[in-house]
N, C-alpha and C positions, 0 to 999 in steps of 0.2 A: 407573203407567201408562206403557207404552213409547212412545217418540217415534220418528218416522220422518222421513227426508229425502225431500221431494218432488223427483223428478228432472224435468228438462226439457232442451232443447238447450243451455241456459246451464250446466247441470251435466252434463258429458259422461261417458258410460261409456267403456270401453276395449275393445279387441279381446279382452281376457282376462276381462271381467266375468262371462261365463257360467261360466268355469272357476273363478273366485274364489268365486262363489256356490255352485257344486257342491261346493267344498271346505269349505263351512260357515263362511264369514266371519261374525264376530259383530258387528264394529263398523267403521265408516268414519269418516274425516274428509274435509274438502274442501280440496283443494290445487291451486292453479292452475286453478280452476273444474272440477276433475275429482274422481272418487272415489278415495280412497287407503285401502286396508284398514289397520286398526290392531290388530286382534286376531282370531285364529282359534281357538285352544284356550282359553288364558288368557294374560295378560301373562307370567306366570312360566313356564308350560309352553312358550310360544313361545320364550322366552329360552333355556331349557334345550336345546330342540331345535336352535336356531340355533347354540349353542356346541358342540354335539356332532355334528351331522349336516350336512345341506344343505337349503336352502330355495329356493323359486322365488317371487320377488316381482314383483307387478304394480306397477311404478313409472312407468307411462305418464304420470303427472302431472308428471314431470320433462320439461317441454316443451322443445323445441329452438327457440331463436331463431336462424334461419339468416341470416348476413350474407354476401352474395355480391357480388363485383364488384371492380374495381381498387383501391378504397379500403377493402376489408374489414378488412385488418390495421390500417390507420390508425384506423378507428372502434373496433375492439376495444381497441386501446391507449388510445384516448381515454377509454374507459369504466373502465379499471382503473389503479391506481397500481403494479401489478406489471409489471416490465420483461419484455416478450414479444419483444424484438428477436432473440433467439436461438431462438425457437420453430421447430420443424421439423415437417413432415408426419409424422403418426403419434403425436404427443405430446398429452397432456391436461394441463391446468393448473387448479389451484384458484385462483380469482381473486376478491378482493373487488371489487365494482363500487361506485364512490363518486361522489357528485355534487360540485359546485364548492365545497362547504363541507367536504368530507371525510366527510360522512355516508354510510352504506352504503345502497345500493339493492338489492343482492342478493349472493349468494355462489355463483355457478355453477361448474361445470366447463367450461372453455373447451377446445374440441376443434379442432385445426388440421387441416383437410383439405389445404389448400395456401394460398399467399399470398392467393388471391382467394376463399377459402371457409372460413368458420369457423362452428361451432355453439356456442351457449351453452346448456348443459344446466342449466336454471334452478331456483332455489328459488321460494318462493311469493310472487312479485310480478310485475306486468305489465311485464316488462323490454322486451317488444317495442314498447310505446308510447314508452318513454324512448329506445330505440335509433332509432326512426323520427323522433322529435323532434330528436335530435342530428344525424342524417344530413341532415334537411331544413334545419336551422338552419345547419349548417356547409357545406352545398352539396356533400356527398360523393357520389361515384359508386358507390352500393351499392344492392342490392335486399334488403329485409328481409322475411322471411316466417316462418311456423311450419309446417314440413314435416310430412307424415304419417309420423311416427316415434314408436314407442311402446317406450321402454326396458323391458326385462325383466331383473330382477336374479337372479343365482344366487349365494347367499351361504352361508358356513359352511365348516368345515374340509375338507369333501369336495367343495367347489365346483369345484376344478380338475379332479378326476377326472370329474365329471359333465359339465362343459363340454367336455372333450376327447373324451368319448364321442360328442358331437354334432358338434363342429366339427373333430376330428382333432388330431393331435399338435402342430400349430403353436401350439395354445393354451399349451403349456408354455413357449414362447419369448417370450410376451408379458410384458414387464416392468411393474412398477407404474406406473400412470398412462400407459401406452402402449396402443396398439390395433393390431389387424390387421383387414383386410377378409377375412372367411372365409365360406364358402358353406354354405347350408342349402337343400337341395332345389333347387340351381341358382341361388339368389339370394344375392348377396353382402350380408353384414350386418356392421356395425361391431361388433367384439368388444373391449371394453376391460377391463383389469384394474383395477377400481374398484368403488365401492359404499359405501353408508352404514352400514357396520359395520366392525369391526376383526377379524372372523373370517376374512377373506380371501374373495375372490370376483370376479365378473365382471358387467358389464352388457352386454346384447345390445341394440343399437339396431335394433329390428325395423322394417322398412320396407314390410311387406305384412301387412295385417290378417288375411287368411285364413291366411297362413303362420305368423302369430303364434300362432294357436290350434293349428296343427299342431305348432309348436315346443313349446308348453306340454305338449301330450299326449305328445310324444316324450321330453321331459325326465323325465316321471313314469314312462314305460314303461321307459326304460333305466336309471333311477336307483332302481328299487325296492329293490335289494339295498343301496343306500347310505342307505336310510331317508329318501328325499327326501320333502319335505312342503311345503305352502303356508306362506308367511310374509310378513313385512312389516317395515319399520323398527321396531325394538323399543326402547322407552324405557329399559329397564334396561340393555341392552347399549350403547346409544349414549352414555348418561351415564357408565357405567363406563369407556368408551373415550375420553371427553372430546370427543365430536362435538357441535358446536353446531347449533342450529336457528334459521334466520332467521325472524323474526317472534315468536320466543319469547326467545331469548338475546341477540339483537341486532336492530337495526332502523334506521330512517332517522335516528334521533337519535344513534346511536353511531358511533364511528370504528373502523377495524380495530384500532388500538392499545388501545382500551378493552376489547376482547374477546379480546385475546391473539393477534391475527393479524399481529403485527409482521413476521414473516418473509416475508409476502406483499406487503409495501410496499417498493418500491425507492426509498428516499428520496434516494440519491446518484446515481441513474441519470439520464441525459439523455434523458428520454422526454416525448412530447407527450401528457400525461395531464390530464384535466379537474380532477382532485382533488389532484395532487401538491403544488402550491404551498400549498394550504390545509393539507394534512397536515404539511407542514414547519413550520408555524407554529401550528397549532391546539393549544390546551392541553387535555389529557385531564382530564375531570372525574370520570369513573367508572372502575371496574375490575370485570371479571367474575371472580369467585372461586368456589372450591368450598366447600361447607358440609357438614359431617358431624355427624350426631347418632347416637350409638351405641345407640339403642333405638327401638322403634316408638312413635311419638306421633301424636296427632291435632292437626294444625296448625289454629289458629284464624284465622290470616291469613297473608299471603305476605311479611311484612316481616322485616327483620333489625334487631335492636336492640343498642344499646350504652348501658348505664346508662339503660335505658328510653326512649332517644331512637332514632328510626328513622334508620338510616344506609344502608339498601338494601332491595332487593326481590328475592324469589326468582323466577327466571324459569323454572326447570324443577325437578321434584321427583320422586323415585321411591324405593321401598324396594328395597334390594339384597339378594336372598336369599343371594348368595354371601358378602357381607361383613357381613351382619346389621346393616345400618346404613341410616339415611335419608341419601340423597345429594341434594344440591341444587346448582344453579348460582344465583348471586345477583349482581346488578349493584348495586354499592355505591359510595357517595361515596368517591373516591380518598383524600381527605385524612383521612377517618375510618377507613378500613380498612387503610391501608398498613402500620401497625405492630401490627395486631391478630392475635392467635393464637386468641382465643376471642371469641365474640359470643353473643347469645341469640336464640331464636325463641319465639313465643308458642304454647303448646299448651293443650289443655283443662285441664291441671293447672298452668297458669301459665307463667312464663318458664323455659325450659330452656336450659342451656348447649350451645353447638355449637362445633365447631372450624372454623377457617378453613384452607383448603388451596389450593395452587396447582393450576391445571388444565393438563393432565389430571391426575387424581388419582394420587398415588404411594402406593398402598395399603401397600406394605412400610414406607415411611417413617412412615405413619400407624399402623403396628402392626396393620393389618387383614389377616388371613390368610383366603384363600378356602377 
């Protein structure tokens, strides 16, 4: 029996929902109180198309937390242990947001418009409430809101060509994690070279709902010869690429160090960050690792075993058609996993051996050829 999601104002649709439905979306998830497509053709067919052509993604669920005012940069720096002192207009930053214990709150893309205006393009937690609480408690001169902005992703190896056909040749000059304000039908939109895949692409921060539908239609019209199609974040592609999902692979109880985000923590910087002192002293108890099983199996649970003792838990799992292997991310006890090259998982046929790998996966080193 099929199940359905009952929608209401609490579960918001997007300016692109009618287009997504017309393209034959098969499954949704709920992300930031909004609908996020998860499958159009099948998981594997969506993956193949993404890796070969170009897709248009409705990622309006990447809500923007706008922080505006004289203390905007001070508040954003307070929220993250990454040093943003050299941030300039036109730049985007992947930032772990951490609380006073070093635990993660979210992992958004921070977008600097100017010293007095930042956007946090968030993952799936209510960051706006935390930001408002910090601002009020610290007495900061900022205004915090969620603007009417709906990101639209253009992802895949042909994404640059498609985006340039709409926004012009300036698209080619946008560097990774940079943006330009470019015009569509007389309205400037933020166009960033970013996105939740490693196939290359852009995110368009659509600021007019009606124009958003026009943009969707125009992308499909001018991209027909590029085999443009609908798409969405793909579990196979993102795990092969080592992209983490907040709420699955990391959460409030984990630190950036435990999930491999060390490079985004500026331990030696002189910054006014809520979490930096805790992160300098907090002991890591877990480690996120890759797990590889070189055969299709039916998993009976999500645990990682060593000599029949549970030492960790699988956070994400997928079958990779390219590498003919089960790929998993697993959060394991650091003391138990640090010296391990092999562990076990429980299948319908009993315990099966699995290899431990660093993230992102080095498939060549693992002897896996696509």
